[in-house]
C-alpha positions in Angstrom: -6.2 -21.2 -16.8 -9.3 -19.1 -16.2 -10.5 -19.5 -12.6 -14.1 -20.8 -12.1 -15.8 -19.9 -8.8 -17.2 -22.7 -6.7 -20.8 -23.4 -7.3 -22.9 -23.3 -4.2 -26.6 -23.0 -3.3 -27.8 -19.8 -1.6 -28.2 -21.7 1.6 -24.6 -22.9 1.5 -23.3 -19.4 0.7 -25.2 -18.0 3.6 -23.8 -20.6 6.0 -20.2 -20.0 4.8 -20.7 -16.3 4.9 -21.9 -16.4 8.5 -18.9 -18.4 9.5 -16.5 -15.9 7.7 -18.3 -13.0 9.3 -17.7 -14.4 12.8 -14.0 -15.1 11.9 -13.5 -11.6 10.6 -15.1 -9.8 13.5 -13.6 -12.1 16.2 -10.1 -12.6 15.1 -9.0 -10.2 12.3 -8.4 -7.2 14.4 -10.0 -5.0 11.7 -12.2 -2.1 12.7 -15.8 -3.1 12.7 -17.9 -1.5 10.0 -21.6 -0.6 9.8 -22.2 -3.1 7.0 -24.6 -6.0 7.2 -23.9 -9.6 8.2 -23.0 -11.4 5.0 -25.2 -12.1 3.2 -28.3 -10.5 4.5 -30.8 -13.2 3.5 -33.8 -11.1 4.3 -33.3 -8.5 1.6 -37.1 -8.1 1.3 -37.1 -5.6 -1.5 -35.4 -8.0 -3.8 -38.3 -10.4 -3.5 -40.7 -7.6 -4.5 -39.4 -7.2 -8.1 -36.4 -6.3 -10.1 -34.0 -3.8 -8.5 -32.0 -1.5 -10.7 -28.3 -1.2 -9.8 -26.9 2.1 -11.2 -23.3 1.2 -12.0 -20.8 4.0 -12.6 -17.3 3.9 -14.1 -14.9 6.0 -16.0 -14.0 4.7 -19.5 -10.3 4.6 -19.1 -7.9 1.7 -18.8 -7.6 1.9 -15.0 -11.3 1.0 -14.8 -11.1 -1.6 -17.6 -12.8 -4.3 -15.4 -16.1 -2.4 -15.8 -15.9 -2.4 -19.6 -14.5 -5.9 -20.0 -17.0 -7.3 -17.5 -19.9 -5.7 -19.4 -18.7 -6.9 -22.7 -17.9 -10.5 -21.5 -21.1 -10.7 -19.5 -19.4 -11.4 -16.2 -21.6 -9.1 -14.2 -24.8 -10.2 -15.9 -23.9 -13.8 -15.3 -23.0 -13.2 -11.6 -26.2 -11.3 -11.0 -28.5 -13.7 -12.8 -31.3 -14.8 -10.5 -30.5 -12.1 -7.9 -33.4 -9.9 -8.9 -30.9 -7.1 -9.6 -30.6 -5.5 -13.1 -27.3 -3.7 -13.9 -27.6 -0.3 -15.6 -24.2 1.0 -16.7 -23.5 4.7 -16.2 -20.3 5.6 -18.0 -18.3 8.8 -17.4 -15.4 10.5 -19.2 -13.8 11.9 -16.0 -13.4 11.0 -12.4 -14.8 14.4 -11.4 -18.0 13.8 -13.3 -18.4 10.4 -11.6 -17.7 11.9 -8.2 -20.4 14.5 -8.7 -22.9 11.9 -9.7 -22.0 9.8 -6.7 -22.4 12.8 -4.3 -25.8 13.6 -5.7 -27.1 10.1 -5.2 -27.2 9.1 -8.9 -25.2 5.9 -8.4 -25.5 2.7 -6.3 -22.1 1.2 -7.1 -19.1 2.3 -9.0 -15.5 1.8 -9.9 -14.0 4.8 -8.2 -10.6 6.4 -8.1 -8.9 7.3 -4.9 -9.7 11.0 -5.4 -13.5 10.2 -5.8 -13.4 8.1 -2.6 -11.7 10.8 -0.6 -14.2 13.3 -1.8 -17.0 11.1 -0.5 -15.2 10.7 2.9 -15.0 14.5 3.2 -18.7 15.0 2.5 -20.4 17.2 5.2 -23.2 14.6 5.4 -20.8 11.8 6.1 -19.4 9.0 3.9 -22.0 7.3 1.8 -19.9 4.4 0.3 -18.0 1.3 1.3 -15.1 -0.3 -0.6 -16.0 -3.9 -1.3 -13.1 -4.9 -3.6 -10.0 -3.6 -5.3 -9.9 -3.3 -9.1 -6.6 -1.9 -10.2 -3.5 -0.4 -8.7 -1.4 2.2 -10.6 -0.4 5.6 -9.4 -3.4 5.4 -7.1 -5.9 2.5 -6.5 -9.2 2.1 -8.2 -11.7 0.3 -6.0 -15.2 -1.2 -6.4 -17.5 0.7 -4.1 -21.2 0.5 -3.2 -23.4 2.9 -1.3 -24.1 1.9 2.2 -27.8 2.1 1.5 -27.6 -0.4 -1.3 -25.3 -2.6 0.7 -27.7 -2.7 3.6 -30.7 -3.5 1.5 -29.1 -5.9 -1.0 -26.1 -7.6 0.5 -26.6 -10.8 -1.5 -26.6 -8.7 -4.7 -23.4 -7.0 -3.6 -21.8 -10.5 -3.1 -22.8 -11.4 -6.6 -21.4 -8.1 -7.9 -18.1 -8.7 -6.2 -18.1 -12.2 -7.7 -18.3 -10.7 -11.1 -15.4 -8.4 -10.3 -13.2 -11.3 -9.2 -14.0 -13.2 -12.3 -13.3 -10.3 -14.7 -10.0 -9.4 -13.0 -9.0 -13.1 -13.4 -9.9 -12.9 -17.1 -7.9 -9.8 -17.6 -4.8 -11.2 -15.9 -5.0 -14.5 -17.9 -6.2 -13.3 -21.3 -4.7 -10.0 -22.2 -5.7 -10.2 -25.9 -9.3 -11.2 -25.2 -9.5 -8.5 -22.6 -8.2 -5.9 -24.9 -10.7 -6.9 -27.6 -13.5 -6.8 -25.1 -12.4 -3.4 -23.7 -12.2 -1.7 -27.2 -15.5 -3.2 -28.3 -17.3 -2.0 -25.1 -15.6 1.4 -25.4 -17.0 1.9 -28.9 -20.4 0.7 -27.9 -20.6 3.1 -25.0 -18.9 6.2 -26.4 -18.5 5.7 -30.1 -14.7 6.1 -29.6 -12.7 3.6 -31.6 -9.5 2.0 -30.1 -7.6 -0.8 -31.7 -7.2 -4.0 -29.7 -3.4 -3.6 -29.9 -3.6 -0.1 -28.4 -6.0 -1.2 -25.7 -3.7 -4.2 -24.9 -0.8 -1.8 -24.4 -2.8 0.2 -21.9 -4.0 -2.8 -20.0 -0.5 -4.3 -19.9 0.7 -1.2 -18.1 -1.9 -1.5 -15.4 -1.9 -4.0 -12.5 -5.3 -5.5 -11.9 -5.9 -6.8 -8.4 -8.8 -7.6 -6.1 -6.7 -6.1 -3.2 -8.1 -2.6 -2.5 -4.5 -1.5 -1.6 -5.7 0.3 1.5 -2.2 1.5 2.4 -2.1 3.7 -0.7 -5.4 5.4 0.2 -4.4 5.8 3.8 -1.2 7.6 2.7 -3.3 10.0 0.6 -5.7 10.5 3.5 -2.9 11.4 5.9 -2.1 14.3 3.7 -5.7 15.5 3.7 -6.6 18.7 5.6 -10.0 17.3 6.4 -10.4 15.7 9.9 -13.6 14.0 8.5 -11.5 12.0 6.0 -9.1 10.7 8.6 -12.0 9.8 10.9 -14.0 7.9 8.3 -11.1 5.9 6.9 -11.2 3.1 9.5 -14.8 2.1 8.6 -14.4 2.5 4.8 -13.8 -1.1 3.9 -16.3 -3.9 4.0 -14.5 -6.8 2.2 -16.3 -9.7 3.9 -17.9 -10.7 0.5 -14.5 -10.5 -1.2 -12.9 -12.6 1.5 -15.7 -15.1 1.3 -15.1 -15.6 -2.4 -11.4 -15.9 -2.1 -11.8 -18.5 0.7 -14.1 -20.4 -1.5 -11.3 -20.4 -4.1 -8.8 -21.6 -1.6 -7.0 -18.3 -1.8 -5.7 -16.2 1.0 -8.1 -13.4 2.1 -7.1 -9.8 1.8 -5.1 -8.2 4.7 -5.9 -4.5 5.1 
């Protein structure tokens, strides 16, 4: 059965989020991060007019939640009323996406482990935070947001993560529908045609999970020659919005 997130008013979400934030910082033992309290109800720029969220992803099966979510309207539905408009920015390769991220052309993205490590090694310091997992194969794909966007629009990031949780649930419970959505969005974005059966085979070989699989990235970081990567890793994750949504569903929060 497809999961439906608990309906709650903005006030209720803020109250629950504050309680979760206290729990996480007081008793989780996780490193503190420079992210905002969840959610940041001020978000003054959201009240001034629509905000464009430049949303990057690579059009392969490991980042299928992006394509399926766009085709099924999961992100549009989750962001409705937030004052944030999603602008998809598709890429053919991880390297192209990493370059766009480094040059400030994206606000959020599904990113491979290599793209995240590239950001951590940046001479100007890491620009992104991991807010959810997406898929776990030979290396994890995570949903990331820039820290600037996270600080300014934390409620919008909460909504974006809500869309991610919903679309992963859809993929895991409706493979045929997900394959059809993936192939349709792939054609719409790139002109490339892929049968639903071929898409289904690719999706079936990938594990879709909201867990960012931090241990996998940590293992890759240990092999890095960059001290900056190892130093930045403890503050990479800001999964308070994800934990909030999972708690609202009665599910166990993620343990990093």
